[in-house]
GUDO-57161 format. One record per residue (C-alpha): residue number from 1; residue in three letters; x, y, z. Coordinates in pm, 1 decimal. Example, Ala and Ser with C-alpha at 12.3 -4.5 7.8 and 13.67 -1.06 7.14 Angstrom:
// GUDO-57161
  num  residu        xx        yy        zz
    1     ALA    1230.0    -450.0     780.0
    2     SER    1367.0    -106.0     714.0
//
This chain:
// GUDO-57161
  num  residu        xx        yy        zz
    1     MET   -2184.6    1894.2    -463.2
    2     ALA   -1966.1    1871.2    -769.7
    3     SER   -1604.8    1776.0    -787.3
    4     VAL   -1405.9    2120.5    -812.8
    5     VAL   -1025.6    2071.2    -890.9
    6     GLU    -738.5    2318.4    -993.0
    7     TYR    -509.0    2159.9   -1255.0
    8     LYS    -129.2    2218.4   -1144.3
    9     GLY      54.1    2081.0   -1457.3
   10     LEU     346.2    1900.1   -1496.3
   11     ARG     619.2    1853.7   -1214.8
   12     ALA     916.9    1703.4   -1330.8
   13     GLY    1320.7    1684.8   -1217.3
   14     TYR    1249.1    1648.0    -853.2
   15     HIS    1377.6    1408.4    -568.3
   16     CYS    1248.3    1052.5    -579.3
   17     GLY    1246.7     884.9    -243.0
   18     TYR    1256.8     533.1    -394.1
   19     CYS    1577.1     528.6    -574.1
   20     ASP    1723.9     864.7    -429.7
   21     SER    1764.8    1011.6    -777.5
   22     LYS    1805.9    1373.0    -728.0
   23     GLU    1586.3    1492.0   -1041.8
   24     GLY    1443.5    1170.5   -1177.9
   25     LYS    1062.4    1191.9   -1064.0
   26     ALA     773.0    1325.1   -1280.0
   27     SER     428.0    1376.1   -1222.9
   28     CYS     120.1    1573.9   -1304.6
   29     GLY     -89.5    1712.9   -1015.3
   30     MET    -423.0    1893.1    -909.5
   31     TRP    -555.1    2062.2    -603.8
   32     ALA    -896.6    1901.7    -520.5
   33     HIS   -1137.2    2153.6    -351.4
   34     SER   -1400.4    1876.9    -318.7
   35     MET   -1451.3    1572.9    -480.0
   36     THR   -1714.4    1296.1    -506.8
   37     VAL   -1624.4     923.2    -422.7
   38     GLN   -1738.5     810.7    -776.9
   39     ASP   -1499.2    1077.5    -935.0
   40     TYR   -1198.6     968.6    -705.3
   41     GLN   -1290.2     593.2    -775.4
   42     ASP   -1290.2     666.9   -1179.0
   43     LEU    -956.5     848.6   -1109.6
   44     ILE    -760.2     605.1    -937.3
   45     ASP    -881.5     366.1   -1209.9
   46     ARG    -675.9     568.1   -1429.2
   47     GLY    -351.9     566.5   -1216.8
   48     TRP    -420.3     902.8    -986.6
   49     ARG    -374.6     894.6    -623.3
   50     ARG    -432.6    1154.1    -357.7
   51     SER    -215.2    1268.5     -61.6
   52     GLY    -431.4    1510.5     146.6
   53     LYS    -609.2    1714.0     -97.2
   54     TYR    -318.9    1705.4    -357.2
   55     VAL    -415.5    1434.9    -624.4
   56     TYR    -118.9    1338.8    -856.7
   57     LYS     -70.0    1092.4   -1153.8
   58     PRO     291.9     965.5   -1213.0
   59     VAL     416.2    1028.4   -1573.2
   60     MET     502.6     656.7   -1613.1
   61     ASN     711.8     687.1   -1930.6
   62     GLN     909.9     955.2   -1774.4
   63     THR     949.1     933.6   -1395.6
   64     CYS    1271.0     731.7   -1278.5
   65     CYS    1057.8     472.8   -1081.1
   66     PRO     723.2     389.9   -1260.6
   67     GLN     436.6     343.4   -1009.0
   68     TYR     170.9     101.4   -1118.8
   69     THR    -170.7     109.8    -929.7
   70     ILE    -218.5    -240.8    -762.6
   71     ARG    -561.1    -379.4    -643.3
   72     CYS    -608.2    -690.8    -440.8
   73     ARG    -896.8    -913.6    -488.7
   74     PRO   -1013.1    -990.7    -129.9
   75     LEU   -1290.2   -1257.3    -218.7
   76     GLN   -1008.7   -1481.4    -349.6
   77     PHE    -735.1   -1386.0     -98.2
   78     GLN    -578.2   -1658.5      92.1
   79     PRO    -330.6   -1551.5     346.0
   80     SER      34.1   -1697.0     285.9
   81     LYS     228.4   -1877.8     536.9
   82     SER     409.6   -1550.0     628.1
   83     HIS      88.3   -1380.2     672.4
   84     LYS     -39.1   -1673.5     910.4
   85     LYS     298.1   -1593.1    1105.2
   86     VAL     198.8   -1243.8    1165.5
   87     LEU    -153.8   -1314.3    1256.5
   88     LYS     -38.8   -1593.4    1514.5
   89     LYS     205.6   -1357.0    1645.2
   90     MET     -48.0   -1108.8    1740.8
   91     LEU    -271.9   -1380.4    1876.3
   92     LYS      21.5   -1489.6    2106.8
   93     PHE      84.8   -1159.9    2207.9
   94     LEU    -274.8   -1081.8    2309.6
   95     ALA    -344.9   -1412.9    2482.8
   96     LYS     -16.4   -1443.5    2689.7
   97     GLY     185.0   -1138.8    2613.5
   98     GLU     467.1   -1302.5    2400.8
   99     VAL     694.7   -1093.8    2255.8
  100     PRO     912.3   -1264.9    1993.2
  101     LYS    1286.7   -1300.7    2089.6
  102     GLY    1591.0   -1163.5    1905.4
  103     SER    1580.5    -883.5    1680.0
  104     CYS    1272.4    -802.5    1494.2
  105     GLU    1259.5    -860.6    1093.4
  106     ASP    1229.5    -555.7     887.7
  107     GLU     885.0    -412.1     867.9
  108     PRO     763.5    -525.5     503.7
  109     MET     477.6    -303.9     511.9
  110     ASP     641.0      19.7     622.2
  111     SER     415.3     267.5     469.9
  112     THR     636.1     491.9     285.9
  113     MET     429.5     790.5     147.9
  114     ASP     351.4     659.6    -200.8
  115     ASP     340.4    1039.7    -283.4
  116     ALA     476.7    1262.2    -561.0
  117     VAL     519.6    1513.5    -293.9
  118     ALA     670.5    1277.9     -22.4
  119     GLY     778.9    1474.0     262.2
  120     ASP     745.4    1806.6      57.5
  121     PHE     510.3    1976.8     335.4
  122     ALA     616.2    2322.5     177.7
  123     LEU     432.8    2228.0    -138.3
  124     ILE      94.6    2116.2      30.5
  125     ASN     140.7    2404.5     288.2
  126     LYS     150.2    2649.2     -22.7
  127     LEU    -137.8    2491.9    -222.6
  128     ASP    -336.5    2518.9      60.6
  129     ILE    -295.7    2872.6     133.4
  130     GLN    -357.5    2962.3    -225.6
  131     CYS    -664.9    2753.6    -283.6
  132     ASP    -945.6    2911.0     -32.1
  133     LEU   -1179.5    2616.6     -17.8
  134     LYS   -1453.1    2788.4     151.0
  135     THR   -1498.8    3083.6     -73.0
  136     LEU   -1476.5    2850.4    -359.5
  137     SER   -1745.5    2619.2    -246.1
  138     ASP   -1965.7    2903.5    -168.9
  139     ASP   -1914.7    3030.7    -539.9
  140     VAL   -1980.1    2679.7    -671.0
  141     LYS   -2274.8    2622.9    -468.3
  142     GLU   -2439.4    2944.7    -565.5
  143     SER   -2375.6    2874.7    -941.0
  144     LEU   -2519.6    2518.8    -916.7
  145     GLU   -2826.7    2658.9    -746.4
  146     SER   -2877.5    2926.6   -1018.2
  147     GLU   -2880.5    2639.2   -1280.4
  148     GLY   -3149.6    2441.1   -1072.2
  149     LYS   -2914.5    2187.5    -989.9
  150     ASN   -2976.3    1997.0    -661.9
  151     SER   -2707.8    2055.4    -430.4
  152     LYS   -2866.6    1947.1     -94.6
  153     LYS   -2638.7    1785.6     166.8
  154     GLU   -2714.1    1629.2     491.3
  155     GLU   -2682.2    1830.9     811.3
  156     PRO   -2332.0    1804.1     956.1
  157     HIS   -2481.0    1739.1    1294.7
  158     GLU   -2665.9    1433.4    1201.3
  159     LEU   -2403.7    1285.2     974.3
  160     LEU   -2154.4    1323.5    1271.6
  161     GLN   -2371.7    1142.3    1498.3
  162     SER   -2433.5     844.8    1275.2
  163     GLN   -2089.8     822.4    1194.3
  164     ASP   -1978.6     820.0    1591.6
  165     PHE   -2221.3     514.5    1626.0
  166     VAL   -2101.2     324.9    1346.0
  167     GLY   -1711.2     383.2    1451.9
  168     GLU   -1829.8     231.7    1818.7
  169     LYS   -2043.6     -33.6    1647.6
  170     LEU   -1745.0    -166.5    1439.1
  171     GLY   -1467.8     -92.9    1698.9
  172     SER   -1595.5    -240.9    1987.2
  173     GLY   -1795.1    -542.5    1817.6
  174     GLU   -1512.4    -710.7    1616.6
  175     PRO   -1266.3    -871.3    1877.0
  176     SER   -1520.5    -941.0    2126.1
  177     HIS   -1617.9   -1306.8    2038.6
  178     SER   -1319.2   -1486.1    2170.9
  179     VAL   -1228.8   -1864.9    2230.0
  180     LYS    -900.5   -2052.5    2361.8
  181     VAL    -623.4   -2061.9    2124.4
  182     HIS    -543.2   -2450.1    2070.2
  183     THR    -330.1   -2634.6    1838.9
  184     ILE    -488.8   -2779.6    1530.6
  185     PRO    -357.0   -3025.7    1268.8
  186     LYS    -171.2   -2841.9     994.1
  187     PRO    -367.6   -2757.4     686.0
  188     GLY    -237.0   -2884.6     346.8
  189     LYS      58.8   -2751.1     179.3
  190     GLY      15.0   -2371.1     153.6
  191     ALA    -317.8   -2256.5      12.2
  192     ASP    -332.5   -2513.8    -298.5
  193     LEU    -667.2   -2640.8    -263.3
  194     SER    -600.6   -2904.0    -536.1
  195     LYS    -366.0   -3096.3    -299.5
  196     PRO    -478.1   -3340.3     -56.2
  197     PRO    -501.6   -3211.0     319.8
  198     CYS    -211.2   -3348.3     537.4
  199     ARG    -306.9   -3627.9     781.8
  200     LYS    -181.3   -3764.8    1126.6
  201     ALA     -71.4   -4116.9    1102.9
  202     LYS    -310.9   -4198.8    1397.8
  203     GLU    -600.6   -4088.9    1185.0
  204     ILE    -479.1   -4280.4     879.0
  205     ARG    -454.2   -4610.6    1086.0
  206     LYS    -821.4   -4544.7    1226.9
  207     GLU    -945.0   -4505.4     873.4
  208     ARG    -766.0   -4833.1     767.4
  209     LYS    -909.2   -4994.1    1066.3
  210     ARG   -1273.4   -4885.9     970.1
  211     LEU   -1235.5   -4985.3     598.7
  212     LYS   -1127.9   -5312.3     699.9
  213     LEU   -1429.1   -5353.8     918.8
  214     MET   -1649.8   -5259.9     627.1
  215     GLN   -1507.7   -5505.2     426.4
  216     GLN   -1548.1   -5791.4     662.3
  217     ASN   -1904.5   -5621.5     710.1
  218     PRO   -1957.4   -5751.6    1052.6
  219     ALA   -2238.1   -5504.8    1184.9
  220     GLU   -2162.0   -5573.8    1542.4
  221     GLU   -1773.5   -5474.7    1501.8
  222     LEU   -1870.2   -5134.6    1312.1
  223     GLU   -2112.4   -5069.9    1579.0
  224     SER   -1835.3   -5127.5    1843.8
  225     PHE   -1603.1   -4931.2    1650.1
  226     GLN   -1857.9   -4632.1    1642.8
  227     ALA   -1950.6   -4649.5    2018.3
  228     GLN   -1604.3   -4592.3    2100.2
  229     GLY   -1624.4   -4240.2    1980.5
  230     HIS   -1526.3   -4279.4    1615.2
  231     PRO   -1767.4   -4108.9    1356.7
  232     PRO   -1902.6   -4377.4    1081.5
  233     SER   -1684.2   -4192.1     838.5
  234     LEU   -1369.7   -4053.2     921.7
  235     PHE   -1286.0   -3873.1     628.1
  236     PRO   -1531.3   -3613.4     549.3
  237     PRO   -1525.3   -3425.8     893.5
  238     LYS   -1134.4   -3445.4     877.9
  239     ALA   -1128.4   -3309.1     534.6
  240     LYS   -1360.3   -3031.2     662.1
  241     SER   -1125.4   -2945.4     968.3
  242     ASN    -827.4   -2965.7     769.8
  243     GLN    -944.6   -2715.8     510.7
  244     PRO    -722.4   -2367.3     535.4
  245     LYS    -859.2   -2135.8     772.6
  246     SER   -1017.3   -1834.2     646.2
  247     LEU    -865.9   -1501.2     694.3
  248     GLU   -1142.4   -1406.6     932.8
  249     ASP   -1092.2   -1731.7    1148.6
  250     LEU    -707.5   -1625.4    1181.0
  251     ILE    -775.2   -1261.4    1266.6
  252     PHE   -1082.9   -1345.1    1512.8
  253     GLU    -934.5   -1677.8    1678.8
  254     SER   -1041.8   -1667.1    2029.9
  255     LEU    -893.4   -1540.0    2337.9
  256     PRO    -885.2   -1685.9    2680.2
  257     GLU   -1069.0   -1516.3    2944.3
  258     ASN    -780.0   -1404.1    3116.1
  259     ALA    -584.8   -1258.4    2821.3
  260     SER    -280.6   -1038.9    2874.3
  261     HIS    -408.3    -771.2    2631.3
  262     LYS    -722.0    -665.6    2464.7
  263     LEU    -735.8    -518.1    2091.8
  264     GLU   -1011.4    -324.3    1952.5
  265     VAL   -1024.1    -160.5    1590.1
  266     ARG   -1226.4     140.6    1529.8
  267     VAL   -1343.8     309.6    1220.2
  268     VAL   -1377.2     660.2    1263.9
  269     ARG   -1477.7     926.8     987.0
  270     SER   -1205.5    1185.9     959.7
  271     SER   -1354.9    1391.7     711.2
  272     PRO   -1566.7    1576.3     787.1
  273     PRO   -1447.4    1480.2    1134.1
  274     SER   -1668.0    1308.8    1367.3
  275     SER   -1651.9    1366.6    1724.2
  276     GLN   -1477.3    1045.0    1805.1
  277     PHE   -1208.7    1141.9    1568.9
  278     LYS   -1183.9    1491.8    1705.9
  279     ALA   -1156.8    1348.4    2041.7
  280     THR    -868.9    1121.8    1965.8
  281     LEU    -659.5    1348.1    1732.4
  282     LEU    -408.8    1452.6    1950.1
  283     GLU    -325.6    1119.2    2079.1
  284     SER    -321.6    1007.4    1697.3
  285     TYR     -78.2    1285.5    1619.1
  286     GLN     162.4    1175.0    1880.5
  287     VAL     173.5     824.5    1754.2
  288     TYR     246.5     979.3    1404.2
  289     LYS     521.0    1199.5    1556.3
  290     ARG     687.9     929.2    1729.9
  291     TYR     649.4     708.8    1402.8
  292     GLN     814.8     981.3    1199.0
  293     MET    1101.0    1031.9    1448.2
  294     VAL    1209.8     663.7    1506.5
  295     ILE    1131.1     505.8    1177.4
  296     HIS    1202.9     776.9     940.8
  297     LYS    1464.1     986.7    1153.2
  298     ASN    1285.0    1296.9    1125.7
  299     PRO    1386.8    1591.2    1381.0
  300     PRO    1137.3    1638.4    1689.3
  301     ASP     996.4    1959.6    1571.7
  302     THR     851.9    1804.9    1258.3
  303     PRO     595.3    1728.1    1141.4
  304     THR     379.1    1998.2    1308.8
  305     GLU       6.6    1922.8    1391.0
  306     SER     -99.8    2129.9    1114.9
  307     GLN     133.6    1939.7     849.4
  308     PHE     -13.7    1587.1     991.7
  309     THR    -358.9    1715.7     957.9
  310     ARG    -305.6    1859.9     598.8
  311     PHE    -135.9    1511.9     490.2
  312     LEU    -337.9    1254.2     662.6
  313     CYS    -669.1    1402.8     801.3
  314     SER    -765.5    1653.3     528.7
  315     SER    -938.5    1508.0     224.5
  316     PRO   -1143.7    1630.5     -58.3
  317     LEU   -1389.9    1330.8     -56.2
  318     GLU   -1748.0    1422.5      10.7
  319     ALA   -1889.6    1209.3     271.9
  320     GLU   -2171.6    1010.1     114.1
  321     THR   -2431.4     760.8     297.3
  322     PRO   -2655.0     633.9      31.2
  323     PRO   -2897.8     341.3     158.9
  324     ASN   -2744.6      65.4     -46.4
  325     GLY   -2392.3     158.6      40.3
  326     PRO   -2196.7      51.2     358.8
  327     ASP   -2323.3     124.8     697.3
  328     CYS   -2032.0     360.3     769.5
  329     GLY   -2099.3     553.4     434.9
  330     TYR   -1846.3     627.9     164.8
  331     GLY   -1549.5     898.3     231.6
  332     SER   -1239.9     925.6     437.5
  333     PHE   -1164.0     735.6     758.4
  334     HIS    -913.0     653.0    1011.1
  335     GLN    -893.5     291.4    1128.9
  336     GLN    -774.9     293.5    1475.9
  337     TYR    -603.8      18.6    1665.3
  338     TRP    -660.8      35.8    2014.3
  339     LEU    -461.7    -171.5    2247.9
  340     ASP    -548.5    -172.8    2621.4
  341     GLY    -689.9     176.3    2584.8
  342     LYS    -444.1     344.5    2380.4
  343     ILE    -384.0     394.4    2034.5
  344     ILE     -86.1     182.0    1867.8
  345     ALA    -146.3     231.6    1489.9
  346     VAL    -384.6     417.4    1262.2
  347     GLY    -454.9     326.5     900.6
  348     VAL    -576.6     598.7     703.7
  349     ILE    -826.8     435.5     424.8
  350     ASP   -1075.0     587.1     183.0
  351     ILE   -1409.3     371.2     126.2
  352     LEU   -1502.8     421.6    -232.0
  353     PRO   -1809.5     264.4    -469.2
  354     ASN   -1583.3     -20.5    -552.8
  355     CYS   -1289.3     -59.5    -301.3
  356     VAL   -1137.8      16.7      16.1
  357     SER    -809.1     226.1     -98.1
  358     SER    -516.5     215.5     163.5
  359     VAL    -375.7     566.2     183.5
  360     TYR    -118.8     532.5     462.0
  361     LEU      -1.4     372.3     782.8
  362     TYR     163.1     473.5    1093.2
  363     TYR     227.4     314.0    1429.2
  364     ASP     396.3     333.0    1742.5
  365     PRO     762.2     217.0    1709.7
  366     ASP     736.8      34.0    2056.4
  367     TYR     503.5    -208.1    1872.3
  368     SER     734.6    -285.4    1575.2
  369     PHE     768.3    -650.6    1663.9
  370     LEU     407.7    -717.5    1580.6
  371     SER     444.5    -636.2    1202.2
  372     LEU     173.5    -376.5    1229.0
  373     GLY     206.2    -298.3     857.8
  374     VAL     122.2    -645.3     742.1
  375     TYR    -140.4    -707.3    1024.7
  376     SER    -324.2    -365.7     927.9
  377     ALA    -332.3    -471.4     565.9
  378     LEU    -475.3    -812.7     648.9
  379     ARG    -733.0    -637.6     859.3
  380     GLU    -819.1    -414.7     582.3
  381     ILE    -862.2    -708.9     345.8
  382     ALA   -1107.8    -857.1     605.2
  383     PHE   -1269.8    -528.1     633.2
  384     THR   -1333.7    -495.5     244.0
  385     ARG   -1484.4    -848.2     260.8
  386     GLN   -1712.7    -726.7     546.6
  387     LEU   -1831.9    -422.0     357.0
  388     HIS   -1893.8    -642.2      40.7
  389     GLU   -2159.0    -845.4     235.9
  390     LYS   -2388.1    -571.1     219.8
  391     THR   -2251.1    -375.4     -90.2
  392     SER   -2174.6    -624.2    -357.3
  393     GLN   -1990.0    -396.5    -579.9
  394     LEU   -1747.9    -313.4    -322.5
  395     SER   -1507.1    -588.6    -387.6
  396     TYR   -1162.6    -482.7    -443.0
  397     TYR    -873.5    -341.5    -186.8
  398     TYR    -642.6     -91.4    -335.8
  399     MET    -277.6     -97.2    -222.3
  400     GLY    -168.1     225.3    -370.0
  401     PHE     140.8     181.0    -605.5
  402     TYR     361.5    -118.4    -683.5
  403     ILE     699.5     -11.4    -769.1
  404     HIS     891.2    -319.8    -914.9
  405     SER    1205.0    -134.6    -972.3
  406     CYS    1217.6     -50.7    -587.7
  407     PRO    1285.3    -353.2    -383.8
  408     LYS    1112.1    -222.7     -51.1
  409     MET     816.5    -157.9    -236.8
  410     LYS     779.1    -495.9    -374.9
  411     TYR     622.5    -647.5     -78.8
  412     LYS     271.3    -535.6    -213.4
  413     GLY     262.2    -822.7    -483.8
  414     GLN     257.3   -1060.0    -228.1
  415     TYR     -97.4   -1009.6    -141.9
  416     ARG    -255.5   -1236.2    -402.1
  417     PRO    -439.0   -1260.1    -620.5
  418     SER    -376.2    -921.6    -736.5
  419     ASP    -374.4    -694.6   -1054.2
  420     LEU    -183.7    -424.4   -1213.8
  421     LEU    -325.5    -135.6   -1415.6
  422     CYS    -208.6     -77.2   -1763.3
  423     PRO     -49.4     256.7   -1785.5
  424     GLU    -181.4     288.4   -2150.0
  425     THR    -535.3     144.0   -2180.8
  426     TYR    -621.0     124.4   -1818.6
  427     VAL    -751.0    -226.4   -1800.3
  428     TRP    -649.6    -447.6   -1508.3
  429     VAL    -399.5    -746.2   -1576.7
  430     PRO    -304.6   -1035.8   -1316.6
  431     ILE      34.8    -937.9   -1178.7
  432     GLU     166.3   -1278.8   -1252.7
  433     GLN     135.2   -1171.9   -1636.6
  434     CYS     305.5    -824.8   -1567.6
  435     LEU     608.9    -963.1   -1387.2
  436     PRO     810.9   -1114.9   -1662.1
  437     SER     787.7    -773.4   -1862.6
  438     LEU     881.9    -572.2   -1568.1
  439     GLU    1216.2    -783.1   -1501.7
  440     ASN    1310.8    -688.5   -1867.9
  441     SER    1184.2    -291.4   -1857.3
  442     LYS    1078.4     -50.7   -1577.8
  443     TYR     804.9      84.8   -1812.9
  444     CYS     553.4    -148.1   -1958.8
  445     ARG     243.5    -157.8   -2131.1
  446     PHE      44.7    -481.7   -1981.3
  447     ASN    -223.1    -496.1   -2222.3
  448     GLN     -90.2    -737.4   -2481.1
  449     ASP    -369.8    -630.4   -2742.6
  450     PRO    -164.1    -387.5   -2987.3
  451     GLU    -521.3    -257.8   -3110.7
  452     ALA    -650.3    -178.2   -2759.0
  453     VAL    -684.9     181.3   -2669.1
  454     ASP    -779.6     394.6   -2371.8
  455     GLU   -1191.4     367.7   -2372.7
  456     ASP   -1252.1     652.7   -2176.0
  457     ARG   -1004.0     886.2   -2372.8
  458     SER   -1087.0    1213.8   -2392.9
  459     THR   -1278.2    1255.8   -2764.0
  460     GLU   -1477.8    1564.8   -2703.3
  461     PRO   -1269.4    1836.2   -2498.3
  462     ASP   -1521.4    2097.4   -2564.3
  463     ARG   -1752.4    1923.1   -2343.0
  464     LEU   -1542.2    1966.3   -2038.4
  465     GLN   -1660.6    2143.6   -1746.6
  466     VAL   -1520.6    2473.3   -1645.7
  467     PHE   -1569.5    2686.5   -1339.6
  468     HIS   -1468.0    3043.1   -1427.8
  469     LYS   -1599.3    3376.4   -1268.4
  470     ARG   -1840.7    3196.1   -1063.3
  471     ALA   -2000.4    3052.9   -1357.9
  472     ILE   -2005.4    2698.9   -1483.4
  473     MET   -1968.4    2643.2   -1867.6
  474     PRO   -1856.4    2405.4   -2120.1
  475     TYR   -1485.1    2415.7   -2265.0
  476     GLY   -1610.0    2502.9   -2588.6
  477     VAL   -1778.0    2848.2   -2453.9
  478     TYR   -1488.1    2921.7   -2220.0
  479     LYS   -1214.1    2888.5   -2489.1
  480     LYS   -1378.2    3155.7   -2704.4
  481     GLN   -1279.9    3417.5   -2434.6
  482     GLN    -920.6    3316.8   -2400.8
  483     LYS    -624.0    3432.2   -2593.3
  484     ASP    -332.7    3259.2   -2438.0
  485     PRO    -229.9    2951.9   -2624.3
  486     SER     -60.4    2769.7   -2317.6
  487     GLU    -427.4    2777.0   -2161.5
  488     GLU    -540.5    2534.1   -2428.0
  489     ALA    -243.8    2301.3   -2381.8
  490     ALA    -326.9    2282.8   -2006.3
  491     VAL    -665.4    2216.1   -2032.8
  492     LEU    -606.3    1954.0   -2305.3
  493     GLN    -364.0    1772.1   -2103.7
  494     TYR    -579.3    1766.9   -1793.9
  495     ALA    -865.9    1643.9   -2023.7
  496     SER    -650.7    1334.8   -2159.2
  497     LEU    -531.4    1238.4   -1802.2
  498     VAL    -875.8    1234.8   -1642.5
  499     GLY   -1059.6    1098.2   -1935.1
  500     GLN   -1394.6    1191.2   -2086.3
  501     LYS   -1621.2    1090.7   -1813.4
  502     CYS   -1450.0    1260.4   -1509.0
  503     SER   -1408.3    1567.5   -1761.9
  504     GLU   -1779.0    1610.3   -1806.7
  505     ARG   -1844.9    1584.0   -1441.8
  506     MET   -1589.3    1752.4   -1251.4
  507     LEU   -1556.6    2129.3   -1253.9
  508     LEU   -1199.9    2258.8   -1365.7
  509     PHE   -1140.0    2596.6   -1158.1
  510     ARG    -973.3    2845.2   -1408.3
  511     ASN    -874.9    3188.8   -1260.1
//
């Protein structure tokens, strides 16, 4: 199935949830009836982002709070001291039921909807009603078949069964291997591996004793020293144990058999919905409703279940399960956090050819003390690393938008190493190189090469694919039938924003 989109154009002069400007926001958007995971991967690598089926791109040099696409590099990721603190807090709660005393810190990963239409349910509802997906999909399928193109899809029943199996396997399997929580020597300062690891005074004394014996070289004394339980060389094994623990070591540190709580993480396909997803939809919605009421002060009658479904369950992404892809396939999923048999948090994610893309997180406010925003981000980074083991090109974790001008959205820069997307040339630049420029100006071109251009800029707009009157045609043919000058301006704007590759693959619906 090809991607089918309706371009909605520029939307400017509306309320910004980040700086509270009444009319500072500006973005371009399109309604995606369907979209392949490769097309969406290419779009987010050009600064696009989805909310439900609405896909939007901030107008970076016009909007009040420029939103830079940010990605973390999980393969090189080392948790910071504050990240470790969150993971240890979770382990203590699971093992002993310990709840932190005093007032809880503000949740640094409170998932404000990174969304050009944040909270504007009316717009999404209106677009959803206007765009009849079933009719359009049937028309596109018919057109593709008439051109002899292959549009064969898996039977939904088979796909649902396989996704249920994967969800159960990933969910119940992860936390089951457990050991007792015990105190270990502190690692070297931070995650700086160039510095020597800290060593206890007792270990240093033993090492000195061993070296002294070796210098004197009486074999029997050295043998006696080893017989007391001391290894022949103390430093190498200690150096190994003093290496910073990996993210996985910290997440899956073992729990005692009589642990107070049990946490499971289940990955369930949300679109098309698996049976496991359908069975837990109502419970998931109730968690979201409480989250909105307590955290974002929404009235009790909002959001409705249909609004929740449109924003966080509906997705234009086509489910794909290639043999060389991850076991769970590509597409849209909910990562459910089950504590003692009930859902306490849900991470909405897209699994794409090169990345796991975080869409949103909501959680039960009763468990705010667990810093579930940070915890879920660390779990998603670990999940990306797990998927990378089978699918080597899947090696990034996209965190949505980084907004330097908004203090509450700068936390995403704490997941290092990470890169920001240059808004003009669409190349990735390490965040450390971007921050000095952002201190001086809200809008920045990060690519320092003045000669560099967008390599995938629209150079042949006539090759853009249009879907019009149940027929697929290149724009060069379509424009000969049009007399409205504004039509050409809209199509060329769309082409410049999606790039040449996507404009040739995606079908632009024109009514």
